[in-house]
Every structure is written in C-alpha cells, then in structure tokens.
N, C-alpha and C positions, 0 to 999 in steps of 0.2 A: 504494500500500500504506500503510495507516495503522497507527500504533503502538497497542499495547494501551492503552486509554483511562485505565487507572488508574496508568500509569507516571509517573515523576517529571517535574516541570517543570524547565525550564532557565532559570537566571538567567545571562545571558551578555552581555558587552559586546563590540562590534565596530565599529571605525571604518569599515572598508571590507569589509563582508560580501560574500561571493560564493557563488554556487551551487556546491556540491561535485559532483564526478563521482559516479556511482552507487556506493553502498556494497555490502558483500558479503553475498551469500547470504540465508539465511532471516531474518536480522536486517534490518529496514528502517531507514531513516534519515530524519531531518527536520532541515533546516537553517534557522536563524532569521536574518533580516536585520532591517530596521527597520520600525517601524509607529508613526505618530503621535507622534514624539518627535524630539529634536534630538541629533545626535552631539556628543561621545561618548555612547554609549547603553547602557542596561541594559534588557533586555526580560524581562518576566514573561509566560510563556505557560502555558496549561493543557493537560491531556491531550487527545489526539485522541478523537473520538467518532463514532458512527454518526449518520447524518442521519435525522430523523424527520419525520412530517407536521407542518405548521405549526400552531401553537397558535391557538385561535379566540377564546374569550370575553374573556380578560383581558390578552392580549398588547397591548403598546403598538405603534402603527404606527411604521415607520422614519421618522426625521426626515430631510428633505432638507437638506443643509448649505447655508447661505446663501452667496451670493457674497461677502458682507462677511467680514471677518476673524473667525474663530471665537474663542470665549472660551477663555482659558487654563485650565489645571487649577486654578491658584490662584483664578481668578475663579469657577469652578464651585463650588469649596469655600467661597467667600465668608466667610472668617473662622471657619468652624466646625471647621476642622482646625488643630491647633497649628502656628504658623509654622515651628518648627524641623523639623517633619515635612515640610511643603511644601517647605522649603528643601532638605532631603535629596533629595526626589523630583526637584526641579529640577536639583540637582547631578549626578544620574546620568542626566539627559536627559529626564525627563517634563515636558514643557512644555504640549503640547496634549492634551486628553482624547480617548480613543477614543470611538466612538459609544456603547458600552455604559456607559462611565463618565459620559458626558454625560447619558444618560437615567437611570442608576441613582443617581448621587450625590445629587441633590436628595431622593430617597426615603430613601436610606440615612442621610444626614446629618440628616434630620428625625426619626430614631428609629423610623420605621415598620418593621414586619416586611416582609421582601422575599424573593421567590424570584427569584434572579438567573440568567437562562437565556440564555446566549449561546455562540457557537462558540469553538473553540480559538483561543488567541492574541488574544482580544478585549480582555483587560485586566480580567477579573473579580477576580483576586487583589488587584491594587492598589486596586480599588474597595472591596472589603470591608475591606481593611486600613486604608484611610483612615477608614472608618466606625468601626473599632475604636479608632483613636487619637483620634477625635472623642469617643468615649463614655467613655474611662477617665480617672481622676484619678490622675496619677502621684504625688501626695502621699499617697495612701492605701496602706497596707501590707496589701493583700488581692488575691486573684485576682478580676479584674473582667471579663476577656475570655477566651473559650475558642474555639479553632479546632480542629475535629475533622476529621481526614483519614483516608482509607481505608488508606494505606500509609506505611511508614516513609520511603520515598524522597521522596514528595510532602511529607511533614512536614518533612524536612530543607530542602527548597527554600523552603517557606512561612516557616519559622523564619528562614532566611537573609535573606529580604526584610523580614520584620518587624524584625529586629535592625538591618538597614541603615537603615530608616526611623526607628527609635527613637533611634539615635545615642547609646546609653548613657543616655538620660534615664529609662528604665524597664527592668525585668528581663523578658526574654522567655525562657521555659523550654520545652524540647521534651521531652515524655514519649513516647518512641518505641521505646525498647529495654528489654525486660524485664530484662536483666542490670544495668541502671543504676538500676532503680527503688528499690532499698534506699537507695542513696546520695542519690538525689533526694528521697526521703521526708524525710530530715533537712534538706535544703536548703529544702524547702517550708515546714517548720515554723520554721526560723530566719529566712528572708527570703522571704515569699510573693511570687511574681512577679505583675506586673500582667496579663501575657498568658501563656497556656499554649497550645501547639500539641501535639496529642496524637492518637494512634490510639485507637479505641474501646476496645480491650482494655486498653491501658495506663492509660487514664483511669479506667475502671471499677475496675481493680485498686487504684489509688491511693485512690479514693473509698471503696472497701470497707475499706481499711486505715485509713481516717480520717486520711490524710495531710493533707488540706485539705477545706474545705467549699465547695460550689458556691452557697451561699446569698447570696454577695456578687456573683454574676455579673450584669453589666449587659448583655452582648452575647454571643450564642452563634452561631457560624458553623459550618455543616456543609458542607464542601467535597466535591464529587463525591457529592452526596447520593444520586443514583440508584444509584451503585455500592455504597454502604453498605447501602441498603435492599434491594439485590439479593443481598446476602450473608446467607445463613441464620445464619452464625456471628456476624454483627455486628448484625443488625437488632434482636434482643431487647435487647441492651445499649444500643443507641441509643434505643430507646423508653424505657428507664429514665432515661436522661439527659434526654430531652425532657419526661418527665412526672413522674418520681419525685424526681430529684435537684434539679431546678429547675422553676420554673413559668413558663409563657409570659407570664402577666400581668405579671411583674416583670422581664422581660428583653426585649431586642430580638433577634429570631431571623432569621438570614439563611441561606437554602439556596442553594448555588451549584452549577451543573452546566452542561456543554455539551449534555447531552441528558437530557430528562426524559420517559420513556414515559408516555403517557396524561396529558398535562399538566392537562387539566380535572379529571380524577379526583384527581390529586395535590393540586391546590389545595384541592379540596373536603375531602380527607382531612386536610390540614394544619389546617383550621379545625375539622372534626368531631372529631378526636382531640386537639384543643387543643395541637398542636405549635406553632401560631402564634396570634396574635390574629385576630379575625374580619375585620379590615380589611387583611389581608396583601395586598401588591401584587406582581403577577407582571410583572417587567420582562423582556420577551422581544425580543431584537434578532435579527431574521431576517437571515441572511447573504446577501450578494450572490452569493457562491460557496461551495461546500461547505467549503473551507479558505481561510484568509487567504493573500494573495498572497506574503507573506514566508516562508511555510512551503513547503519543497520536499521531496517524498517520492520517494525512488528506491530501487531494489533491483537485485541481480544474482543470477542463478540459477547455482549451481555445485554441485559435489559436496560432501558433508559434510566430506571430508578436506581439501578446498581452501579451505574457508570462512575459517578464521583467516588463512591466508596471503594470500588475496585482500583481506580486510579491512585487514590491516596494510599491504599494498602500496598500496592506494588512499589510506589515511590519510597515508602517507609522501609519496606523489606529490602529492596535492592540498592537504594541510594545511588543512582547513576551519577557519574561525574559531570556529564553534560548531556542534555536532552532537549529536543524540540517536541512539544505536544501539540 
C-alpha cells in the first residue's frame, strides 16, 4: 500500500533503524532506514508515486557503479556549492551521493534547466537544494530562490532541510499558511529572504499584494510538478509564475517529481510554453525496484472503531524510529 503521493516528506535520523510491525487500518505506513549515507543519519525522502512507463527520448541511461570507490558528495559538487553547506550535509550523514544526485548535480550545478525525474527516496530534494545554495548570493538582500510545493506539509519539510543546510548564513522563509501572510508581508519588506518555500496560492497572494518582486529570482524549483499541474485550482496560478511573474530566460528552472505522465509531451510543453529554456535536460533515473529498499509499507485491516486503538497499541509495542502514517 503506498501513501498519497502529495503527502509530507520525513526528515528523520536513526542510528539503528528497524522495520516496524504493521500499522493500523486504513492508514498505511512507511518506515525509513538508511540509503547512501553514513550514520548518524538524516534522510530526505519524497512522496510515494505510481509507476509509469519508462521515458524514451531524453532519459539518461542508468550508470553502473564502478568497482572502485565512488566519488563523495563533496567531490561531485567540486567546489560549486559553498563549503559550509557541504559541511552541514556531511555533519548529518550525507557522504556518498545517491544515483540521482550523481547524475543530476553536474547538470544542476552548471545552471542548466532540468526536469528531475526519479523515484521516492532517491534524494531529489537534496539535489535541488544544493543547486539553490550554489546559485544564491547571501550578500544580496533580495529573494533569489523560490521553491514551490503543492502542500503545506511538504513545504514544512523542505523548509526544515533548507534551514538545516543554510546554518543561519541566509534567511529561508516559508509562505505556507494564509493566517500568517499579513505578518510575513512586513517581514518580507524589512528583510527579504534569500530563499522562499511556498505553496502556489500563498505565493500568488503575496505577489499580488506586492509584498516582494520575483524579478531578482535566479532559480525556480517546482516540486511535485505533476501534482500541481494536475490540480485545476493551482495550474493557472502556476502558469502565471512561470510566464508572467518571471521569465525562463533569466532564471534556472528545475521541475522535480517521482512520476511525470507522458514525459515526452511534458518536455516538449516545457520548451513550447517557455516554462524552461530550449536546452532543458531530463534526468530520469529508472529504479531497480518500484520502491527503495529502505522504505517498508505495511497495513492492517480492522474495523473503523478499532482503528485508533490498534494504531496506538502497535506504536507503543514497536516504537518505530521513524514512520509516516
């Protein structure tokens, strides 16, 4: 049983992760252990997704890992990401890049537009955030990077990771809650953040109120792009962001998703509608298996009345280190 693909990501550390016993009822669970990192660890994972037919024309072939020692994350970034950001990544356990990071970072750090297409738990979030920190100038007092997410929950997790990597060297602001926008408007004018993580609705509301300008944007990331484009409520606003508020020619654009329906058509539309530059690169890492080995999905069938009791009993009995319910 897979989770709804737009639900939140989990940033969790675990020295000795273990597979939990089945969780309760209609709610499914996913447990995260380790992947391409050194303990103690911090894992960024992305929402679950449905599997689609393999991409044909622009996908990159899977790389076979050499028997020799693989390059470290620091070596892959090769001086193009600030040292303090790489140090923070290493401090929380990111030593070796995942396959999607190894394939996408040379493209992302060169400033090219990119469609980042890889499975759940593959490390897409860290890849595009490293590109964000590579692009911004912390000495400038302006909004330079924008990460758009489909849900508040996902935005909270992405903001948490961005702040962890920033280590207070720059301001990361989350525009996710309509009730906070009035207060955030004054903050934006007083001290513009270098990085904004926002839902489509909150971002458009702030731009229309002229709380800040997107004219200084260097890099734009749309996370879970297929989910946003699949929402009739969000797609029109997203088109404004892509075409009216900012111009593809003056920014780096990154689309990230675990599943992109009709990939060939989507790449064509990106260029045709000027959402990206014409030389956009589609990095598609085909998974060996539908889900990463460190994600375990379980479920229990019981009556609705018993659901909460069963869930609490299992959590108390097994005490999983990290879990999404």
